[in-house]
Backbone as CSV, one residue per row, in Angstrom:
resi,resn,N_x,N_y,N_z,CA_x,CA_y,CA_z,C_x,C_y,C_z
1,MET,21.624,-13.489,-6.242,20.337,-13.507,-5.552,19.994,-14.949,-5.151
2,ALA,19.440,-15.075,-3.989,19.080,-16.392,-3.479,17.976,-17.030,-4.307
3,TYR,17.063,-16.221,-4.815,15.942,-16.734,-5.606,16.440,-17.436,-6.867
4,ARG,17.370,-16.815,-7.556,17.908,-17.412,-8.789,18.650,-18.718,-8.482
5,GLU,19.354,-18.739,-7.366,20.063,-19.963,-6.961,19.072,-21.081,-6.643
6,GLU,17.935,-20.737,-6.030,16.911,-21.740,-5.729,16.322,-22.322,-7.010
7,VAL,16.102,-21.468,-8.001,15.571,-21.949,-9.288,16.578,-22.877,-9.951
8,LYS,17.862,-22.504,-9.917,18.904,-23.369,-10.493,18.978,-24.698,-9.755
9,ALA,18.883,-24.652,-8.430,18.931,-25.884,-7.633,17.733,-26.778,-7.938
10,LEU,16.559,-26.180,-8.079,15.367,-26.960,-8.426,15.527,-27.598,-9.795
11,ASN,16.027,-26.845,-10.754,16.235,-27.377,-12.096,17.239,-28.531,-12.068
12,SER,18.320,-28.384,-11.312,19.326,-29.450,-11.190,18.728,-30.690,-10.543
13,TRP,17.963,-30.495,-9.494,17.326,-31.623,-8.810,16.386,-32.373,-9.758
14,CYS,15.618,-31.616,-10.538,14.704,-32.253,-11.499,15.468,-33.070,-12.526
15,GLN,16.570,-32.534,-13.035,17.373,-33.267,-14.016,17.979,-34.524,-13.414
16,GLU,18.455,-34.426,-12.174,19.049,-35.588,-11.506,18.025,-36.685,-11.259
17,ASN,16.761,-36.315,-11.098,15.703,-37.279,-10.815,14.828,-37.562,-12.037
18,ASN,15.375,-37.305,-13.217,14.697,-37.573,-14.492,13.328,-36.910,-14.581
19,LEU,13.241,-35.693,-14.093,12.023,-34.889,-14.196,12.348,-33.657,-15.028
20,SER,11.315,-33.059,-15.570,11.556,-31.834,-16.338,10.548,-30.774,-15.922
21,LEU,11.002,-29.548,-15.898,10.125,-28.422,-15.611,9.507,-27.960,-16.922
22,ASN,8.206,-27.738,-16.915,7.517,-27.241,-18.099,7.618,-25.718,-18.093
23,VAL,8.574,-25.206,-18.813,8.848,-23.773,-18.805,7.690,-22.987,-19.414
24,SER,6.962,-23.588,-20.340,5.834,-22.874,-20.949,4.707,-22.639,-19.952
25,LYS,4.642,-23.438,-18.899,3.620,-23.254,-17.863,4.164,-22.522,-16.632
26,THR,5.451,-22.275,-16.609,6.080,-21.608,-15.482,6.011,-20.104,-15.682
27,LYS,5.582,-19.397,-14.657,5.455,-17.938,-14.712,6.195,-17.334,-13.534
28,GLU,6.612,-16.098,-13.698,7.300,-15.376,-12.632,6.544,-14.081,-12.357
29,MET,6.285,-13.819,-11.076,5.670,-12.577,-10.669,6.536,-11.968,-9.569
30,ILE,6.904,-10.715,-9.745,7.782,-10.047,-8.796,6.958,-9.091,-7.945
31,VAL,7.067,-9.256,-6.634,6.425,-8.345,-5.683,7.542,-7.488,-5.104
32,ASP,7.528,-6.206,-5.458,8.602,-5.297,-5.060,7.982,-3.974,-4.633
33,TYR,8.172,-3.597,-3.382,7.563,-2.383,-2.851,8.476,-1.161,-2.923
34,ARG,9.634,-1.307,-3.484,10.525,-0.153,-3.600,9.924,0.871,-4.556
35,ARG,10.200,2.124,-4.308,9.635,3.190,-5.153,10.140,3.105,-6.587
36,LEU,11.408,2.878,-6.760,11.994,2.822,-8.091,12.070,1.374,-8.557
37,GLN,10.945,0.837,-8.979,10.923,-0.569,-9.385,11.623,-0.756,-10.718
38,GLY,11.249,0.022,-11.704,11.896,-0.032,-13.002,12.047,-1.441,-13.535
39,SER,13.065,-1.643,-14.332,13.317,-2.967,-14.908,14.603,-3.545,-14.330
40,GLY,14.810,-3.383,-13.045,16.017,-3.849,-12.390,16.087,-5.347,-12.224
41,HIS,15.016,-6.049,-12.530,14.986,-7.494,-12.360,15.210,-8.179,-13.703
42,LEU,16.264,-8.960,-13.768,16.537,-9.717,-14.991,15.620,-10.937,-15.049
43,PRO,15.267,-11.369,-16.241,14.381,-12.533,-16.350,15.073,-13.818,-15.886
44,ILE,14.262,-14.738,-15.393,14.752,-16.042,-14.949,14.862,-16.957,-16.173
45,HIS,15.901,-17.772,-16.212,16.076,-18.753,-17.282,16.100,-20.140,-16.665
46,ILE,15.374,-21.052,-17.268,15.427,-22.469,-16.893,15.942,-23.189,-18.136
47,GLY,17.145,-23.703,-18.027,17.799,-24.244,-19.212,18.099,-23.087,-20.145
48,ASP,17.659,-23.207,-21.390,17.863,-22.130,-22.363,16.621,-21.264,-22.527
49,ALA,15.529,-21.617,-21.850,14.254,-20.914,-22.033,14.074,-19.832,-20.975
50,GLU,13.529,-18.706,-21.413,13.246,-17.603,-20.508,11.834,-17.772,-19.930
51,VAL,11.706,-17.570,-18.626,10.417,-17.702,-17.947,9.626,-16.414,-18.152
52,ASP,8.337,-16.559,-18.509,7.479,-15.396,-18.718,7.227,-14.668,-17.404
53,ARG,7.245,-13.340,-17.459,6.941,-12.514,-16.293,5.502,-12.021,-16.429
54,ILE,4.737,-12.170,-15.358,3.339,-11.758,-15.362,3.097,-10.750,-14.239
55,SER,2.000,-9.999,-14.356,1.685,-9.026,-13.308,0.591,-9.527,-12.377
56,SER,-0.151,-10.554,-12.803,-1.181,-11.133,-11.936,-1.474,-12.563,-12.387
57,PHE,-2.030,-13.353,-11.456,-2.444,-14.710,-11.797,-3.567,-15.149,-10.866
58,LYS,-4.221,-16.229,-11.249,-5.322,-16.765,-10.460,-4.841,-18.056,-9.804
59,PHE,-4.894,-18.091,-8.485,-4.444,-19.257,-7.726,-5.560,-19.689,-6.794
60,LEU,-6.045,-20.900,-6.970,-7.145,-21.447,-6.171,-8.348,-20.510,-6.144
61,GLY,-8.637,-19.906,-7.288,-9.810,-19.056,-7.419,-9.634,-17.625,-6.944
62,VAL,-8.439,-17.279,-6.484,-8.179,-15.927,-5.992,-7.175,-15.260,-6.917
63,HIS,-7.498,-14.051,-7.365,-6.598,-13.289,-8.221,-5.568,-12.583,-7.344
64,ILE,-4.301,-12.774,-7.680,-3.204,-12.155,-6.952,-2.431,-11.300,-7.950
65,ASP,-2.139,-10.056,-7.583,-1.364,-9.218,-8.489,-0.084,-8.762,-7.810
66,GLU,0.816,-8.172,-8.604,2.162,-7.891,-8.124,2.231,-6.842,-7.021
67,ASP,1.214,-5.996,-6.883,1.227,-5.046,-5.774,0.378,-5.539,-4.597
68,LEU,-0.087,-6.762,-4.688,-0.867,-7.440,-3.642,-2.098,-6.640,-3.217
69,SER,-2.696,-5.941,-4.167,-3.938,-5.218,-3.878,-5.121,-6.138,-4.165
70,TRP,-6.269,-5.771,-3.669,-7.478,-6.573,-3.855,-8.310,-6.081,-5.033
71,THR,-7.792,-5.155,-5.815,-8.562,-4.539,-6.889,-9.063,-5.565,-7.896
72,LEU,-8.197,-6.405,-8.402,-8.597,-7.398,-9.401,-9.603,-8.383,-8.823
73,ARG,-9.385,-8.812,-7.581,-10.320,-9.734,-6.911,-11.688,-9.083,-6.748
74,MET,-11.715,-7.839,-6.300,-12.990,-7.143,-6.095,-13.709,-6.908,-7.418
75,ASP,-12.977,-6.582,-8.469,-13.593,-6.408,-9.780,-14.243,-7.703,-10.258
76,THR,-13.570,-8.821,-10.043,-14.105,-10.126,-10.453,-15.358,-10.477,-9.665
77,VAL,-15.323,-10.296,-8.351,-16.481,-10.610,-7.509,-17.652,-9.692,-7.850
78,THR,-17.367,-8.414,-8.075,-18.422,-7.462,-8.430,-19.082,-7.851,-9.746
79,LYS,-18.291,-8.233,-10.715,-18.841,-8.639,-12.014,-19.738,-9.868,-11.870
80,LYS,-19.293,-10.863,-11.111,-20.100,-12.067,-10.906,-21.384,-11.743,-10.144
81,ALA,-21.285,-10.880,-9.135,-22.467,-10.516,-8.347,-23.484,-9.785,-9.216
82,ARG,-23.032,-8.898,-10.075,-23.949,-8.186,-10.969,-24.648,-9.130,-11.930
83,GLN,-23.909,-10.099,-12.450,-24.517,-11.083,-13.348,-25.604,-11.873,-12.633
84,ARG,-25.341,-12.249,-11.397,-26.311,-13.035,-10.642,-27.488,-12.196,-10.179
85,LEU,-27.244,-10.922,-9.877,-28.344,-10.031,-9.505,-29.301,-9.831,-10.672
86,PHE,-28.789,-9.885,-11.886,-29.641,-9.788,-13.067,-30.689,-10.901,-13.043
87,PHE,-30.263,-12.129,-12.736,-31.202,-13.246,-12.678,-32.197,-13.090,-11.530
88,LEU,-31.745,-12.529,-10.425,-32.658,-12.276,-9.309,-33.740,-11.276,-9.724
89,ARG,-33.341,-10.225,-10.430,-34.322,-9.242,-10.913,-35.298,-9.867,-11.905
90,ARG,-34.775,-10.735,-12.756,-35.652,-11.408,-13.731,-36.669,-12.309,-13.019
91,LEU,-36.225,-13.018,-12.000,-37.141,-13.868,-11.241,-38.214,-13.034,-10.562
92,ARG,-37.826,-11.892,-10.007,-38.800,-11.004,-9.359,-39.788,-10.452,-10.394
93,LYS,-39.292,-10.125,-11.564,-40.141,-9.586,-12.631,-41.199,-10.611,-13.060
94,PHE,-40.841,-11.889,-13.016,-41.777,-12.945,-13.403,-42.725,-13.332,-12.283
95,GLY,-42.652,-12.640,-11.156,-43.592,-12.875,-10.068,-43.251,-14.059,-9.182
96,THR,-41.979,-14.375,-9.070,-41.556,-15.494,-8.233,-41.810,-15.159,-6.765
97,ASP,-42.187,-16.164,-5.992,-42.490,-16.006,-4.569,-41.281,-15.447,-3.819
98,ALA,-41.546,-14.629,-2.789,-40.486,-13.965,-2.022,-39.565,-14.959,-1.324
99,SER,-40.092,-16.067,-0.868,-39.248,-17.058,-0.183,-38.251,-17.693,-1.159
100,ILE,-38.673,-17.878,-2.392,-37.767,-18.433,-3.405,-36.695,-17.404,-3.766
101,LEU,-37.100,-16.124,-3.841,-36.130,-15.071,-4.120,-35.092,-14.969,-3.006
102,THR,-35.540,-15.074,-1.766,-34.627,-15.021,-0.620,-33.668,-16.206,-0.649
103,ASN,-34.208,-17.371,-0.950,-33.375,-18.570,-1.033,-32.355,-18.439,-2.168
104,PHE,-32.779,-17.922,-3.311,-31.883,-17.708,-4.444,-30.760,-16.754,-4.044
105,TYR,-31.120,-15.653,-3.380,-30.108,-14.682,-2.948,-29.110,-15.332,-1.991
106,SER,-29.615,-16.074,-1.004,-28.739,-16.688,-0.012,-27.784,-17.695,-0.640
107,CYS,-28.289,-18.499,-1.539,-27.478,-19.581,-2.123,-26.537,-19.083,-3.221
108,ILE,-26.996,-18.188,-4.054,-26.250,-17.823,-5.241,-25.435,-16.537,-5.081
109,ILE,-26.005,-15.537,-4.445,-25.328,-14.234,-4.384,-24.570,-14.055,-3.072
110,GLU,-25.218,-14.304,-1.964,-24.576,-14.109,-0.663,-23.358,-15.027,-0.499
111,SER,-23.455,-16.254,-0.993,-22.318,-17.174,-0.893,-21.120,-16.658,-1.673
112,LEU,-21.363,-15.956,-2.765,-20.272,-15.365,-3.537,-19.614,-14.224,-2.760
113,LEU,-20.416,-13.407,-2.108,-19.893,-12.244,-1.390,-19.182,-12.609,-0.083
114,THR,-19.576,-13.709,0.521,-18.961,-14.101,1.800,-17.884,-15.158,1.624
115,GLY,-17.745,-15.705,0.446,-16.767,-16.776,0.216,-15.526,-16.285,-0.273
């Protein structure tokens, strides 16, 4: 597989240039759309260490999973929006002015939903 050869080449390049890969921080995620995914993928090894395989990770604030669905991202955004809506309801309950409530919504909640 070309992927395994690229990992070996990267590891060799790092060794030649007195660099080391931190295998404990290195993760592998496989995106495979074939129906019979099974366990046909052997784990990657860097040196003598096996690279951990994960099903999802967070990159630049966006959750990415192995089937490239938006489910995890939407769950995270929904949870944050609900937490922030709680504070909006509390502010309304305390009799906060409508303009302040609108400003709070625009800055805190709407920015989360559109960002």
